[in-house]
Every structure is written in structure tokens, then in C-alpha cells.
C-alpha atoms as one frame of an Amber mdcrd trajectory, in Angstrom:
protein
  78.687  83.636  39.229  77.687  82.405  42.699  74.112  82.648  43.912  74.033
  85.672  46.224  72.075  84.646  49.319  70.473  86.821  51.958  69.761  85.167
  55.312  66.992  86.494  57.565  67.527  85.491  61.180  70.988  85.170  62.705
  70.131  83.017  65.712  71.260  79.419  66.151  69.668  78.159  62.936  70.402
  81.195  60.799  74.032  81.371  61.912  74.434  77.691  61.033  73.041  78.315
  57.532  75.402  81.268  57.103  78.413  79.127  58.074  77.403  76.361  55.688
  76.706  78.696  52.777  80.003  80.484  53.356  82.264  77.474  53.887  80.875
  74.196  52.528  78.268  74.977  49.853  79.563  75.288  46.310  78.193  78.124
  44.184  76.845  80.305  47.006  77.861  83.585  48.627  76.158  85.190  51.639
  75.874  88.872  50.739  73.296  90.133  53.234  72.185  89.197  56.770  69.121
  90.579  58.554  68.280  90.254  62.236  66.360  92.443  64.679  69.509  92.346
  66.830  72.126  94.339  64.883  74.970  92.901  66.943  73.875  89.345  66.298
  73.605  90.020  62.555  77.112  91.501  62.513  78.546  88.567  64.476  77.072
  85.969  62.099  77.676  87.723  58.780  80.767  87.088  56.634  83.178  90.039
  56.521  82.033  91.308  53.111  78.295  90.908  53.718  75.954  93.770  54.479
  73.736  93.652  57.571  70.431  95.217  58.499  67.689  95.072  61.093  65.045
  95.406  58.333  64.262  92.138  56.496  62.455  94.069  53.740  65.701  95.857
  52.884  67.384  92.506  52.356  64.536  91.001  50.328  64.418  93.950  47.937
  68.183  94.381  47.610  69.774  94.145  44.161  72.620  92.277  45.892  70.425
  89.263  46.758  69.425  86.483  44.338  67.782  84.166  46.881  66.665  84.302
  50.498  66.852  81.910  53.458  64.286  82.575  56.208  65.461  81.368  59.626
  63.707  83.918  61.817  60.953  83.324  64.385  58.097  81.086  63.241  55.618
  83.962  63.501  57.469  85.879  60.761  57.660  83.119  58.162  54.449  83.666
  56.199  54.819  87.427  55.918  58.450  87.219  54.819  57.713  84.519  52.236
  54.974  86.708  50.777  57.440  89.602  50.556  59.836  87.339  48.669  57.002
  86.477  46.286  56.379  90.174  45.636  60.064  90.569  44.770  59.969  87.335
  42.675  62.904  86.046  44.733  63.431  82.310  45.367  63.134  81.528  49.073
  64.061  78.645  51.358  61.863  78.879  54.448  62.700  76.973  57.613  59.882
  74.887  59.051  57.091  75.529  59.806  55.621  77.346  56.835  53.575  79.275
  59.413  52.260  78.697  62.939  48.639  78.773  61.728  46.791  76.968  58.980
  45.252  80.157  57.562  48.681  81.705  57.045  49.939  78.542  55.369  46.952
  78.535  53.015  47.579  82.187  52.118  51.197  81.446  51.195  50.381  78.383
  49.092  47.556  80.199  47.286  49.894  83.104  46.514  52.517  80.800  45.051
  49.858  79.033  42.984  48.900  82.399  41.468  52.553  83.093  40.616  52.945
  79.659  39.045  49.794  80.111  36.958  51.049  83.471  35.684  54.760  82.731
  35.198  55.420  79.004  35.610  57.864  79.814  38.429  58.130  77.904  41.710
  59.756  80.194  44.263  59.242  78.436  47.607  61.250  75.578  49.104  60.692
  74.274  52.633  63.442  73.388  55.097  62.331  69.878  56.038  65.944  68.768
  56.070  65.302  65.203  57.286  64.403  64.346  53.683  68.144  64.739  52.965
  69.465  62.856  56.004  71.286  59.714  54.734  69.655  57.562  57.428  66.124
  58.664  56.592  66.837  58.326  52.853  67.947  54.708  53.371  64.970  53.965
  55.628  62.587  55.357  53.014  64.169  53.300  50.242  63.860  50.121  52.324
  60.270  50.888  53.301  59.127  51.806  49.797  60.794  48.656  48.376  58.846
  46.544  50.916  62.083  44.749  51.791  60.493  43.481  55.027  56.974  43.273
  53.615  54.174  45.740  54.263  54.827  48.290  57.027  52.560  47.861  60.051
  53.895  50.257  62.703  56.292  53.185  62.842  57.837  54.269  66.150  59.338
  57.758  66.380  61.181  59.321  69.317  62.262  62.949  69.473  64.017  64.218
  72.607  65.845  67.474  73.261  67.817  68.682  76.257  65.634  71.720  76.988
  62.599  73.401  75.452  63.012  76.860  73.993  61.687  79.917  75.852  57.923
  80.261  75.711  57.277  76.764  74.355  53.680  75.567  74.763  52.014  72.260
  73.965  50.667  73.856  70.786  54.000  75.269  69.611  55.686  71.953  70.452
  53.467  70.471  67.746  53.903  73.206  65.129  57.645  73.672  65.703  59.027
  70.290  66.878  56.613  67.470  66.031  56.153  69.090  62.612  59.242  67.181
  61.434  57.530  63.821  62.007  54.279  65.153  60.557  56.210  65.744  57.337
  58.564  62.768  57.326  56.032  59.990  58.077  54.006  60.447  54.840  57.307
  60.891  52.977  58.579  57.571  54.370  55.415  55.580  53.803  54.015  57.190
  50.664  50.655  57.501  52.428  49.073  60.628  53.940  48.177  60.964  57.620
  44.407  60.747  58.020  43.794  60.977  61.784  45.732  61.830  64.918  45.541
  61.740  68.703  47.542  63.729  71.284  48.104  62.256  74.756  49.963  63.357
  77.862  50.535  62.078  81.362  52.757  63.257  84.135  54.999  66.162  83.105
  58.615  66.626  84.052  59.319  69.179  86.778  61.355  71.084  84.168  58.297
  71.714  82.018  57.177  75.371  82.025  53.553  76.368  82.383  51.552  75.716
  79.236  53.696  72.775  78.119  52.817  69.148  78.804  56.124  67.367  78.481
  56.626  64.626  77.441  53.720  64.129  75.058  52.713  60.997  73.160  51.068
  61.200  69.759  49.337  58.614  67.606  48.956  58.967  63.859  47.172  56.732
  61.386  47.921  56.864  57.666  45.567  56.199  54.772  47.046  52.729  54.245
  46.332  51.772  57.874  49.848  52.103  59.308  49.844  53.175  62.961  52.566
  55.628  64.001  53.676  56.545  67.512  55.639  59.667  68.420  57.156  60.403
  71.798  58.080  64.083  72.016  60.146  65.008  75.076  61.556  68.532  74.910
  63.115  68.677  78.398  64.854  65.307  78.461  67.982  67.047  79.845  70.533
  64.399  78.881  70.943  65.540  75.254  69.409  65.310  71.789  68.262  62.142
  70.049  65.986  61.278  67.148  64.937  57.705  66.415  62.633  56.040  63.903
  61.797  52.364  63.448  59.533  50.832  60.798  57.990  47.520  61.901  56.899
  45.411  58.941  55.489  41.947  58.345  58.855  40.201  57.995  61.214  42.367
  60.006  62.130  45.884  61.080  64.270  48.736  59.800  65.537  51.542  62.000
  67.725  54.606  61.785  71.326  53.921  62.808  72.700  55.840  65.762  75.232
  58.415  64.538  78.870  57.608  65.231  79.961  59.005  68.596  83.169  59.017
  70.565  83.169  56.069  72.997  85.157  56.524  76.203  86.143  53.778  78.652
  87.681  55.033  81.881  87.622  54.205  85.592  85.364  51.199  85.120  82.812
  53.065  83.010  81.883  53.175  79.344  80.313  56.364  77.963  79.631  58.125
  74.674  78.911  61.714  73.704  75.369  62.953  73.028  74.903  66.309  71.282
  73.131  69.123  73.109  70.943  69.984  70.120  69.998  68.895  66.618  72.851
  70.457  64.648  75.476  67.698  64.950  72.880  64.979  64.344  71.580  66.570
  61.136  74.702  68.399  59.945  74.887  66.297  56.773  71.186  66.797  56.068
  71.447  70.583  56.298  74.486  70.689  54.009  72.955  68.344  51.441  69.702
  70.298  51.440  71.422  73.671  50.970  73.656  72.309  48.213  70.661  70.819
  46.371  68.859  74.170  46.594  71.828  76.232  45.375  72.621  73.775  42.569
  69.023  73.878  41.335  68.998  77.682  41.378  72.314  77.787  39.498  70.985
  75.411  36.830  67.578  77.078  36.567  65.888  73.854  37.640  63.090  73.132
  40.152  64.546  72.621  43.625  64.256  69.013  44.905  63.311  70.177  48.412
  59.971  69.984  50.186  57.446  72.358  48.628  54.974  74.865  49.974  52.274
  72.234  49.488  54.290  69.876  51.706  54.477  72.619  54.317  50.730  73.142
  54.083  49.991  69.426  54.518  52.192  69.316  57.617  50.325  72.357  58.962
  46.988  70.649  58.305  48.106  67.618  60.324  49.441  69.900  63.071  46.110
  71.690  63.347  44.314  68.356  63.673  46.763  67.414  66.436  46.053  70.679
  68.246  42.321  70.006  67.981  42.924  66.603  69.586  44.985  68.268  72.329
  41.981  70.459  73.160  39.551  67.506  72.912  41.040  65.273  75.627  43.090
  63.302  73.116  40.191  62.209  70.925  41.170  60.808  67.541  40.767  63.699
  65.103  40.431  63.568  61.334  42.921  65.536  59.244  41.207  67.926  56.868
  43.138  68.497  53.640
């Protein structure tokens, strides 16, 4: 029998998960979709799936075996806790929560469940861990193919920031990917951070310094740079380069259509992250469904991973409000 999945949130991310689960993921069936906008839920749901504007109805439905949370960041912690109460496995999109206190509450609740039942219910949607490029970069870095890593350079640019984005939410919602992937790449936790900004683009709304430049230092002494530019306008791109003692290793640029016409050469850049990480999302969902089908622990990021990323994010926000001072991460 397929794993019957309920998806909460039918926006861009949720609709993408619904398409994948319905068309490319083996062993899954989307049976329920919840969104505050009834029309959006109906538009994203497969023909046979039920829809609702009440996430609690979905979580407690006898027609749902597992839940994907792709709703607004502010809802994540509360919905995960509801899934815990129903003892329903849940895949929560990043971040675990916008605040550290909420993240701690979720992780503590899962620890209580594990102590009582031995069950691990929470998986985190840090999909870059399944991206073939990042997987290869991690293998090369961990094998010390070019010697000890010295520097890591990360670049994350999007065409336009989402409505209401602030410098703080840019950290907890966008930079959070690098805050998770850097320790995963290097095998060393982030110990201190610094947030810097200069002149902002004219397209930056009030409350958002854009672009921003972040420095991270890991326990093994590796220095990491991150340029985060949410209103780059030209398209979406993610880059990562590891500089080591004997050479460098970097993510390959995804294959793109190259056009030569009228004396010009050009190539297509996606407008958002979905084409760039399409494989990662599919591989992550398949790994989750396969683990649930086999009764095995899911090989995705855990709640503890989500908490650690939140702890680094909070340190980054403290640096933001301290004129960019280097700030220790408190675990």
C-alpha cells in the first residue's frame, strides 16, 4: 500500500511537493491538501484528494499516514507539535521555526517521544543534502582530496525577495540553507559568525539590507564567506567553492540551454530555486517515502539539525544588531 501523504501549504513549495509525490515518487499518494486559501488547495490537489482550510483536520485524518509541512515559516513549530500529538511522521520544510525557543520546544518534544516509544517522527527539508553536486563536493572535501580545507565561498542570489522579507528573515529563511550545509560539508560545527552589509540595491524594501555578506568560522578553523543577494533580478544561482591546501573543488553549473544568435551567446537562468534543485527535492522525498515504507529511520536532516541551524541563525541575528561584531554560537 502507498504511503498516504497530507500536504499542508499549497503555495509554490507545497504545490511542487504535491506534483512530485503524485507523479515521480514511488510508493506515495497525496490524499489530503490543506491551505488557508481553499481555491489554492483545490488547484494543487490531485483529483481524488480531499482539501481543507484547517490543517488540524488533515493531521488528524485517518486517511493520512504522513505529513509534509510547506506552509508559512511561522506555522512550522505548531504544526509539527500537532503531528507529534497524532504520532504522525512529518517532513517539515526549513526552517524548523523562525525563533530559537520554538525550535527548542519541538526538539524537546520529539526527545520525549523517542524516550517513551523509540520513534523518530521529524525529518527536516534541507534538500541540498540530496543535491548530486553537494553530495560530490562533500565526498571530495571529507576525503581531503585537495588537502585540508581552508576557505569556503558560498553565493546565493535570487531574482526578487518575497513579500515582507527583512534582514532577520533573510537569515532564518534563506541563509539557513548555508547554515546547515556548511557543517554538513566540512564535518565541523560553526562556532562564530559575523553579518555585514554595505550599500543596498534600490529594489530592497524597507527593513532588508540587500545584498548582505556573512562570515562564519567553524570549529576546525575554516573560514566561510556567504554573499546573500535576494534582489539580484537576473535570476537564481547558488554556488559553493571549497579552497584547500592543494587545490579547489566547486559545484558545477547546472546544464542550461546555450543560444548563439545575432552575434551574441546566451544561456537560460531559472527564475527561482526549483529547476536548480529539482533532483534534490525528488531524491529527498523518495528517501523519506522509502524509509517510511520500510519502517526505517529516514536519512534526512533531523530536528536536531534544524535546531543547530536555528542556533547559528540566532547568533547571526545578534551580530546583525551588534554592528557586525563576531558573535559566538551557543549550542
